[in-house]
A tleap script that builds the chain and sets N, CA, C and O, in Angstrom:
source leaprc.protein.ff14SB
mol = sequence {
  NMET ASN GLY PRO SER VAL GLU GLN ARG LYS
  ALA ARG ARG PHE GLU LEU LYS LEU PRO PHE
  GLU LEU VAL ARG SER GLY ALA GLU ALA LEU
  SER GLU ARG GLY GLU THR ARG ASN LEU SER
  SER VAL GLY VAL LEU PHE GLN SER ASP ALA
  SER LEU ARG ILE GLY ASP ALA VAL GLU TYR
  MET ILE THR LEU PRO ALA SER ALA GLY GLU
  VAL ASP GLY VAL ARG LEU ARG CYS LEU GLY
  LYS VAL VAL ARG TYR GLY LYS SER ALA GLU
  ILE ALA ALA THR LEU GLU ARG TYR GLU PHE
  VAL ARG LEU ALA LYS PHE CMET
}
set mol.1.N position { 0.850 -1.183 0.000 }
set mol.1.CA position { 0.000 0.000 0.000 }
set mol.1.C position { 0.889 1.238 0.000 }
set mol.1.O position { 1.687 1.431 0.918 }
set mol.2.N position { 0.757 2.066 -1.013 }
set mol.2.CA position { 1.601 3.251 -1.177 }
set mol.2.C position { 0.799 4.532 -1.005 }
set mol.2.O position { 0.813 5.390 -1.888 }
set mol.3.N position { 0.106 4.673 0.109 }
set mol.3.CA position { -0.664 5.882 0.381 }
set mol.3.C position { 0.236 6.956 0.967 }
set mol.3.O position { 1.444 6.756 1.090 }
set mol.4.N position { -0.338 8.086 1.326 }
set mol.4.CA position { 0.461 9.158 1.919 }
set mol.4.C position { 1.059 8.693 3.246 }
set mol.4.O position { 0.442 7.939 3.998 }
set mol.5.N position { 2.280 9.165 3.511 }
set mol.5.CA position { 2.915 8.765 4.765 }
set mol.5.C position { 2.272 9.537 5.915 }
set mol.5.O position { 1.963 10.721 5.788 }
set mol.6.N position { 2.083 8.865 7.007 }
set mol.6.CA position { 1.477 9.462 8.182 }
set mol.6.C position { 2.536 9.522 9.269 }
set mol.6.O position { 3.156 8.518 9.618 }
set mol.7.N position { 2.725 10.718 9.792 }
set mol.7.CA position { 3.707 10.895 10.850 }
set mol.7.C position { 3.097 10.415 12.160 }
set mol.7.O position { 2.011 10.850 12.542 }
set mol.8.N position { 3.792 9.523 12.843 }
set mol.8.CA position { 3.295 9.012 14.116 }
set mol.8.C position { 4.186 9.508 15.237 }
set mol.8.O position { 5.399 9.295 15.212 }
set mol.9.N position { 3.609 10.151 16.195 }
set mol.9.CA position { 4.328 10.717 17.328 }
set mol.9.C position { 3.936 9.966 18.585 }
set mol.9.O position { 2.870 9.355 18.659 }
set mol.10.N position { 4.828 10.024 19.582 }
set mol.10.CA position { 4.535 9.399 20.865 }
set mol.10.C position { 3.494 10.194 21.645 }
set mol.10.O position { 2.736 9.626 22.432 }
set mol.11.N position { 3.457 11.501 21.429 }
set mol.11.CA position { 2.545 12.356 22.178 }
set mol.11.C position { 2.074 13.508 21.297 }
set mol.11.O position { 2.783 13.931 20.384 }
set mol.12.N position { 0.892 14.006 21.571 }
set mol.12.CA position { 0.335 15.129 20.823 }
set mol.12.C position { 1.142 16.388 21.092 }
set mol.12.O position { 1.492 16.679 22.236 }
set mol.13.N position { 1.434 17.132 20.035 }
set mol.13.CA position { 2.162 18.395 20.163 }
set mol.13.C position { 1.185 19.552 20.200 }
set mol.13.O position { 0.152 19.549 19.530 }
set mol.14.N position { 1.548 20.554 21.014 }
set mol.14.CA position { 0.739 21.764 21.119 }
set mol.14.C position { 1.587 22.938 20.662 }
set mol.14.O position { 2.688 23.155 21.167 }
set mol.15.N position { 1.071 23.689 19.708 }
set mol.15.CA position { 1.777 24.865 19.191 }
set mol.15.C position { 1.663 25.976 20.222 }
set mol.15.O position { 0.694 26.735 20.221 }
set mol.16.N position { 2.650 26.069 21.099 }
set mol.16.CA position { 2.646 27.071 22.163 }
set mol.16.C position { 3.925 27.883 22.100 }
set mol.16.O position { 5.026 27.334 22.103 }
set mol.17.N position { 3.768 29.175 22.044 }
set mol.17.CA position { 4.898 30.102 22.052 }
set mol.17.C position { 5.026 30.647 23.469 }
set mol.17.O position { 4.324 31.584 23.851 }
set mol.18.N position { 5.931 30.052 24.245 }
set mol.18.CA position { 6.110 30.437 25.639 }
set mol.18.C position { 7.551 30.862 25.878 }
set mol.18.O position { 8.460 30.359 25.218 }
set mol.19.N position { 7.775 31.787 26.821 }
set mol.19.CA position { 9.150 32.184 27.144 }
set mol.19.C position { 9.966 30.967 27.595 }
set mol.19.O position { 9.498 30.128 28.364 }
set mol.20.N position { 11.185 30.904 27.094 }
set mol.20.CA position { 12.040 29.736 27.283 }
set mol.20.C position { 13.439 30.206 27.666 }
set mol.20.O position { 13.937 31.190 27.118 }
set mol.21.N position { 14.067 29.511 28.598 }
set mol.21.CA position { 15.455 29.805 28.942 }
set mol.21.C position { 16.226 28.501 29.020 }
set mol.21.O position { 15.857 27.591 29.762 }
set mol.22.N position { 17.299 28.418 28.249 }
set mol.22.CA position { 18.208 27.280 28.301 }
set mol.22.C position { 19.199 27.578 29.413 }
set mol.22.O position { 19.991 28.513 29.297 }
set mol.23.N position { 19.172 26.798 30.490 }
set mol.23.CA position { 19.929 27.079 31.706 }
set mol.23.C position { 21.276 26.375 31.714 }
set mol.23.O position { 22.274 26.940 32.163 }
set mol.24.N position { 21.307 25.150 31.222 }
set mol.24.CA position { 22.531 24.357 31.327 }
set mol.24.C position { 22.574 23.318 30.208 }
set mol.24.O position { 21.554 22.763 29.799 }
set mol.25.N position { 23.802 23.076 29.728 }
set mol.25.CA position { 24.065 21.978 28.807 }
set mol.25.C position { 25.182 21.154 29.431 }
set mol.25.O position { 26.329 21.599 29.483 }
set mol.26.N position { 24.853 19.958 29.905 }
set mol.26.CA position { 25.834 19.159 30.636 }
set mol.26.C position { 26.258 19.912 31.873 }
set mol.26.O position { 25.411 20.280 32.687 }
set mol.27.N position { 27.550 20.154 32.038 }
set mol.27.CA position { 28.067 20.887 33.199 }
set mol.27.C position { 28.214 22.379 32.918 }
set mol.27.O position { 28.543 23.148 33.822 }
set mol.28.N position { 27.976 22.795 31.676 }
set mol.28.CA position { 28.169 24.192 31.282 }
set mol.28.C position { 26.922 25.027 31.549 }
set mol.28.O position { 25.845 24.720 31.039 }
set mol.29.N position { 27.068 26.092 32.355 }
set mol.29.CA position { 25.964 27.008 32.620 }
set mol.29.C position { 25.735 27.884 31.396 }
set mol.29.O position { 26.687 28.373 30.788 }
set mol.30.N position { 24.481 28.079 31.040 }
set mol.30.CA position { 24.100 28.915 29.896 }
set mol.30.C position { 23.012 29.883 30.343 }
set mol.30.O position { 22.428 29.722 31.415 }
set mol.31.N position { 22.756 30.855 29.542 }
set mol.31.CA position { 21.610 31.724 29.760 }
set mol.31.C position { 21.109 32.178 28.400 }
set mol.31.O position { 21.180 33.356 28.051 }
set mol.32.N position { 20.607 31.230 27.650 }
set mol.32.CA position { 20.051 31.504 26.321 }
set mol.32.C position { 18.547 31.644 26.449 }
set mol.32.O position { 17.876 30.716 26.903 }
set mol.33.N position { 18.011 32.778 26.059 }
set mol.33.CA position { 16.567 33.000 26.151 }
set mol.33.C position { 15.950 32.924 24.762 }
set mol.33.O position { 16.586 33.236 23.756 }
set mol.34.N position { 14.718 32.509 24.741 }
set mol.34.CA position { 14.008 32.417 23.478 }
set mol.34.C position { 12.556 32.071 23.714 }
set mol.34.O position { 11.950 32.484 24.702 }
set mol.35.N position { 12.014 31.307 22.790 }
set mol.35.CA position { 10.605 30.972 22.821 }
set mol.35.C position { 10.425 29.538 22.340 }
set mol.35.O position { 11.114 29.085 21.425 }
set mol.36.N position { 9.494 28.834 22.966 }
set mol.36.CA position { 9.180 27.494 22.482 }
set mol.36.C position { 8.425 27.606 21.160 }
set mol.36.O position { 7.756 28.604 20.894 }
set mol.37.N position { 8.543 26.581 20.350 }
set mol.37.CA position { 7.755 26.487 19.113 }
set mol.37.C position { 6.558 25.582 19.353 }
set mol.37.O position { 5.429 25.886 18.968 }
set mol.38.N position { 6.845 24.454 20.006 }
set mol.38.CA position { 5.769 23.553 20.395 }
set mol.38.C position { 6.221 22.693 21.562 }
set mol.38.O position { 7.413 22.553 21.837 }
set mol.39.N position { 5.220 22.114 22.249 }
set mol.39.CA position { 5.457 21.294 23.441 }
set mol.39.C position { 4.616 20.033 23.359 }
set mol.39.O position { 3.557 20.006 22.733 }
set mol.40.N position { 5.113 18.995 24.004 }
set mol.40.CA position { 4.315 17.791 24.218 }
set mol.40.C position { 4.657 17.277 25.599 }
set mol.40.O position { 5.476 17.870 26.301 }
set mol.41.N position { 4.038 16.182 25.991 }
set mol.41.CA position { 4.329 15.611 27.306 }
set mol.41.C position { 5.698 14.947 27.343 }
set mol.41.O position { 6.176 14.588 28.419 }
set mol.42.N position { 6.336 14.777 26.195 }
set mol.42.CA position { 7.644 14.108 26.151 }
set mol.42.C position { 8.769 14.982 25.614 }
set mol.42.O position { 9.917 14.540 25.570 }
set mol.43.N position { 8.465 16.230 25.199 }
set mol.43.CA position { 9.546 17.060 24.671 }
set mol.43.C position { 9.119 18.457 24.291 }
set mol.43.O position { 7.962 18.853 24.436 }
set mol.44.N position { 10.116 19.199 23.791 }
set mol.44.CA position { 9.915 20.594 23.423 }
set mol.44.C position { 10.741 20.899 22.168 }
set mol.44.O position { 11.811 20.329 21.959 }
set mol.45.N position { 10.227 21.797 21.350 }
set mol.45.CA position { 10.972 22.326 20.210 }
set mol.45.C position { 11.159 23.807 20.472 }
set mol.45.O position { 10.191 24.527 20.716 }
set mol.46.N position { 12.414 24.266 20.422 }
set mol.46.CA position { 12.707 25.667 20.692 }
set mol.46.C position { 13.776 26.147 19.728 }
set mol.46.O position { 14.423 25.347 19.053 }
set mol.47.N position { 13.955 27.455 19.669 }
set mol.47.CA position { 14.968 28.041 18.801 }
set mol.47.C position { 16.092 28.591 19.660 }
set mol.47.O position { 15.845 29.297 20.638 }
set mol.48.N position { 17.344 28.264 19.291 }
set mol.48.CA position { 18.498 28.733 20.053 }
set mol.48.C position { 19.739 28.697 19.180 }
set mol.48.O position { 19.876 27.846 18.302 }
set mol.49.N position { 20.641 29.635 19.436 }
set mol.49.CA position { 21.940 29.652 18.769 }
set mol.49.C position { 22.999 28.944 19.602 }
set mol.49.O position { 24.176 28.962 19.244 }
set mol.50.N position { 22.601 28.320 20.709 }
set mol.50.CA position { 23.545 27.628 21.591 }
set mol.50.C position { 24.225 26.488 20.842 }
set mol.50.O position { 23.625 25.855 19.973 }
set mol.51.N position { 25.477 26.238 21.188 }
set mol.51.CA position { 26.231 25.139 20.581 }
set mol.51.C position { 25.916 23.844 21.323 }
set mol.51.O position { 26.580 23.497 22.300 }
set mol.52.N position { 24.908 23.144 20.853 }
set mol.52.CA position { 24.494 21.886 21.466 }
set mol.52.C position { 24.700 20.744 20.478 }
set mol.52.O position { 24.654 20.931 19.262 }
set mol.53.N position { 24.927 19.566 21.031 }
set mol.53.CA position { 25.073 18.369 20.197 }
set mol.53.C position { 23.972 17.378 20.542 }
set mol.53.O position { 23.472 17.366 21.667 }
set mol.54.N position { 23.598 16.560 19.588 }
set mol.54.CA position { 22.619 15.508 19.847 }
set mol.54.C position { 23.164 14.617 20.946 }
set mol.54.O position { 24.316 14.186 20.896 }
set mol.55.N position { 22.329 14.343 21.940 }
set mol.55.CA position { 22.722 13.543 23.091 }
set mol.55.C position { 23.105 14.364 24.303 }
set mol.55.O position { 23.180 13.823 25.407 }
set mol.56.N position { 23.354 15.681 24.131 }
set mol.56.CA position { 23.702 16.539 25.265 }
set mol.56.C position { 22.548 16.595 26.261 }
set mol.56.O position { 21.387 16.734 25.873 }
set mol.57.N position { 22.878 16.487 27.553 }
set mol.57.CA position { 21.892 16.708 28.602 }
set mol.57.C position { 21.655 18.209 28.707 }
set mol.57.O position { 22.601 18.994 28.640 }
set mol.58.N position { 20.396 18.613 28.871 }
set mol.58.CA position { 20.058 20.029 28.978 }
set mol.58.C position { 19.079 20.260 30.128 }
set mol.58.O position { 18.273 19.399 30.480 }
set mol.59.N position { 19.187 21.461 30.695 }
set mol.59.CA position { 18.220 21.931 31.687 }
set mol.59.C position { 17.628 23.203 31.117 }
set mol.59.O position { 18.361 24.073 30.649 }
set mol.60.N position { 16.306 23.321 31.152 }
set mol.60.CA position { 15.652 24.497 30.606 }
set mol.60.C position { 14.429 24.861 31.443 }
set mol.60.O position { 13.861 24.026 32.147 }
set mol.61.N position { 14.042 26.136 31.346 }
set mol.61.CA position { 12.894 26.665 32.071 }
set mol.61.C position { 11.872 27.175 31.065 }
set mol.61.O position { 12.218 27.858 30.101 }
set mol.62.N position { 10.617 26.835 31.303 }
set mol.62.CA position { 9.515 27.320 30.480 }
set mol.62.C position { 8.585 28.116 31.397 }
set mol.62.O position { 8.141 27.609 32.428 }
set mol.63.N position { 8.293 29.356 31.022 }
set mol.63.CA position { 7.408 30.200 31.824 }
set mol.63.C position { 5.974 30.022 31.342 }
set mol.63.O position { 5.666 30.230 30.168 }
set mol.64.N position { 5.101 29.632 32.273 }
set mol.64.CA position { 3.686 29.429 31.962 }
set mol.64.C position { 2.918 30.713 32.249 }
set mol.64.O position { 3.251 31.437 33.187 }
set mol.65.N position { 1.895 31.003 31.451 }
set mol.65.CA position { 1.123 32.223 31.695 }
set mol.65.C position { 0.354 32.121 33.012 }
set mol.65.O position { -0.108 31.042 33.382 }
set mol.66.N position { 0.220 33.237 33.710 }
set mol.66.CA position { -0.522 33.279 34.970 }
set mol.66.C position { -2.017 33.159 34.683 }
set mol.66.O position { -2.511 33.679 33.683 }
set mol.67.N position { -2.718 32.480 35.556 }
set mol.67.CA position { -4.176 32.379 35.448 }
set mol.67.C position { -4.806 33.678 35.913 }
set mol.67.O position { -4.179 34.466 36.623 }
set mol.68.N position { -6.037 33.894 35.513 }
set mol.68.CA position { -6.749 35.100 35.930 }
set mol.68.C position { -6.790 35.168 37.451 }
set mol.68.O position { -7.128 34.185 38.110 }
set mol.69.N position { -6.448 36.319 38.007 }
set mol.69.CA position { -6.478 36.512 39.444 }
set mol.69.C position { -5.206 36.088 40.158 }
set mol.69.O position { -5.054 36.368 41.347 }
set mol.70.N position { -4.285 35.418 39.467 }
set mol.70.CA position { -3.032 35.012 40.095 }
set mol.70.C position { -2.019 36.134 40.012 }
set mol.70.O position { -1.912 36.813 38.991 }
set mol.71.N position { -1.280 36.324 41.084 }
set mol.71.CA position { -0.248 37.350 41.134 }
set mol.71.C position { 1.087 36.761 40.702 }
set mol.71.O position { 1.850 37.402 39.980 }
set mol.72.N position { 1.364 35.544 41.144 }
set mol.72.CA position { 2.647 34.901 40.860 }
set mol.72.C position { 2.574 34.073 39.583 }
set mol.72.O position { 1.549 33.464 39.278 }
set mol.73.N position { 3.683 34.064 38.843 }
set mol.73.CA position { 3.797 33.214 37.682 }
set mol.73.C position { 4.357 31.861 38.081 }
set mol.73.O position { 4.792 31.672 39.217 }
set mol.74.N position { 4.345 30.931 37.158 }
set mol.74.CA position { 4.881 29.598 37.401 }
set mol.74.C position { 5.824 29.251 36.263 }
set mol.74.O position { 5.543 29.537 35.099 }
set mol.75.N position { 6.943 28.633 36.611 }
set mol.75.CA position { 7.870 28.145 35.595 }
set mol.75.C position { 8.019 26.647 35.765 }
set mol.75.O position { 7.880 26.114 36.866 }
set mol.76.N position { 8.303 25.978 34.664 }
set mol.76.CA position { 8.642 24.565 34.685 }
set mol.76.C position { 10.150 24.449 34.530 }
set mol.76.O position { 10.711 24.933 33.547 }
set mol.77.N position { 10.802 23.822 35.477 }
set mol.77.CA position { 12.237 23.523 35.375 }
set mol.77.C position { 12.307 22.107 34.827 }
set mol.77.O position { 11.831 21.166 35.461 }
set mol.78.N position { 12.906 21.957 33.638 }
set mol.78.CA position { 12.889 20.683 32.923 }
set mol.78.C position { 14.293 20.148 32.681 }
set mol.78.O position { 15.235 20.917 32.488 }
set mol.79.N position { 14.426 18.843 32.693 }
set mol.79.CA position { 15.666 18.169 32.350 }
set mol.79.C position { 15.380 17.229 31.190 }
set mol.79.O position { 14.354 16.549 31.167 }
set mol.80.N position { 16.298 17.198 30.227 }
set mol.80.CA position { 16.122 16.336 29.067 }
set mol.80.C position { 17.412 16.197 28.294 }
set mol.80.O position { 18.494 16.504 28.794 }
set mol.81.N position { 17.279 15.724 27.052 }
set mol.81.CA position { 18.423 15.547 26.156 }
set mol.81.C position { 18.071 16.072 24.777 }
set mol.81.O position { 16.923 15.997 24.340 }
set mol.82.N position { 19.082 16.609 24.096 }
set mol.82.CA position { 18.905 17.073 22.724 }
set mol.82.C position { 18.736 15.843 21.828 }
set mol.82.O position { 19.549 14.920 21.876 }
set mol.83.N position { 17.674 15.835 21.009 }
set mol.83.CA position { 17.425 14.676 20.138 }
set mol.83.C position { 17.528 14.994 18.648 }
set mol.83.O position { 17.763 14.093 17.842 }
set mol.84.N position { 17.354 16.269 18.270 }
set mol.84.CA position { 17.521 16.599 16.851 }
set mol.84.C position { 17.563 18.102 16.643 }
set mol.84.O position { 17.203 18.895 17.512 }
set mol.85.N position { 18.025 18.460 15.434 }
set mol.85.CA position { 18.056 19.848 14.987 }
set mol.85.C position { 17.112 19.992 13.817 }
set mol.85.O position { 16.939 19.066 13.025 }
set mol.86.N position { 16.502 21.161 13.712 }
set mol.86.CA position { 15.641 21.458 12.587 }
set mol.86.C position { 16.142 22.685 11.872 }
set mol.86.O position { 17.257 23.147 12.119 }
set mol.87.N position { 15.324 23.217 10.987 }
set mol.87.CA position { 15.688 24.423 10.255 }
set mol.87.C position { 15.700 25.631 11.176 }
set mol.87.O position { 15.067 25.610 12.232 }
set mol.88.N position { 16.390 26.655 10.801 }
set mol.88.CA position { 16.439 27.941 11.511 }
set mol.88.C position { 16.827 27.797 12.982 }
set mol.88.O position { 16.206 28.413 13.848 }
set mol.89.N position { 17.839 26.996 13.268 }
set mol.89.CA position { 18.376 26.817 14.631 }
set mol.89.C position { 17.345 26.259 15.602 }
set mol.89.O position { 17.418 26.526 16.802 }
set mol.90.N position { 16.386 25.485 15.098 }
set mol.90.CA position { 15.415 24.844 15.968 }
set mol.90.C position { 16.024 23.577 16.555 }
set mol.90.O position { 16.670 22.798 15.854 }
set mol.91.N position { 15.809 23.389 17.845 }
set mol.91.CA position { 16.371 22.251 18.563 }
set mol.91.C position { 15.239 21.530 19.277 }
set mol.91.O position { 14.399 22.158 19.921 }
set mol.92.N position { 15.223 20.205 19.160 }
set mol.92.CA position { 14.242 19.391 19.867 }
set mol.92.C position { 14.944 18.708 21.029 }
set mol.92.O position { 16.034 18.155 20.877 }
set mol.93.N position { 14.304 18.753 22.193 }
set mol.93.CA position { 14.845 18.105 23.386 }
set mol.93.C position { 13.740 17.327 24.082 }
set mol.93.O position { 12.567 17.696 24.021 }
set mol.94.N position { 14.130 16.250 24.742 }
set mol.94.CA position { 13.171 15.467 25.504 }
set mol.94.C position { 12.807 16.212 26.788 }
set mol.94.O position { 13.506 17.132 27.211 }
set mol.95.N position { 11.715 15.800 27.385 }
set mol.95.CA position { 11.296 16.297 28.687 }
set mol.95.C position { 11.230 15.062 29.584 }
set mol.95.O position { 10.206 14.380 29.647 }
set mol.96.N position { 12.328 14.786 30.272 }
set mol.96.CA position { 12.427 13.558 31.066 }
set mol.96.C position { 11.998 13.759 32.510 }
set mol.96.O position { 11.394 12.870 33.110 }
set mol.97.N position { 12.306 14.922 33.071 }
set mol.97.CA position { 11.894 15.253 34.440 }
set mol.97.C position { 11.538 16.723 34.483 }
set mol.97.O position { 12.094 17.529 33.737 }
set mol.98.N position { 10.602 17.071 35.366 }
set mol.98.CA position { 10.267 18.486 35.519 }
set mol.98.C position { 9.764 18.737 36.929 }
set mol.98.O position { 9.327 17.826 37.633 }
set mol.99.N position { 9.840 20.009 37.318 }
set mol.99.CA position { 9.245 20.445 38.577 }
set mol.99.C position { 8.705 21.848 38.385 }
set mol.99.O position { 9.236 22.626 37.591 }
set mol.100.N position { 7.645 22.170 39.118 }
set mol.100.CA position { 7.077 23.505 39.075 }
set mol.100.C position { 7.847 24.405 40.026 }
set mol.100.O position { 8.164 24.015 41.150 }
set mol.101.N position { 8.146 25.621 39.562 }
set mol.101.CA position { 8.852 26.608 40.380 }
set mol.101.C position { 7.981 27.863 40.390 }
set mol.101.O position { 7.757 28.484 39.352 }
set mol.102.N position { 7.498 28.222 41.567 }
set mol.102.CA position { 6.638 29.403 41.685 }
set mol.102.C position { 7.494 30.649 41.745 }
set mol.102.O position { 8.492 30.691 42.464 }
set mol.103.N position { 7.107 31.663 40.994 }
set mol.103.CA position { 7.847 32.925 40.953 }
set mol.103.C position { 7.068 33.981 41.733 }
set mol.103.O position { 5.874 34.171 41.501 }
set mol.104.N position { 7.725 34.653 42.635 }
set mol.104.CA position { 7.101 35.766 43.346 }
set mol.104.C position { 7.266 37.020 42.513 }
set mol.104.O position { 8.345 37.275 41.979 }
set mol.105.N position { 6.229 37.789 42.399 }
set mol.105.CA position { 6.295 39.061 41.662 }
set mol.105.C position { 6.829 40.126 42.590 }
set mol.105.O position { 6.290 40.349 43.674 }
set mol.106.N position { 7.894 40.784 42.159 }
set mol.106.CA position { 8.485 41.840 42.974 }
set mol.106.C position { 8.087 43.191 42.411 }
set mol.106.O position { 7.984 43.369 41.197 }
set mol.107.N position { 7.870 44.116 43.287 }
set mol.107.CA position { 7.512 45.469 42.873 }
set mol.107.C position { 8.745 46.321 42.794 }
set mol.107.O position { 8.659 47.503 42.461 }
savepdb mol mol.pdb
quit
């Protein structure tokens, strides 16, 4: 059967443009800021000029929008590995572990 190819993913992707910070690659501290392109329960696609290699362990933070009536924002601190590169410096990384980090708003 030679029908159109169907891309099969492990998890549904959501096209979300959220503030993103690449914090660490292996033992090297970084501070690369950008925006996510899309997210799933198993990974993230983001744009960065950082010098990363496939297989590198990475730590990154994703800032979630505050809900109505909330004063504090929430960030996700994530750990994963670089799995591929795309066009325009897009990098895909796994989301292997995460924790919520509450941010206090300072005046």
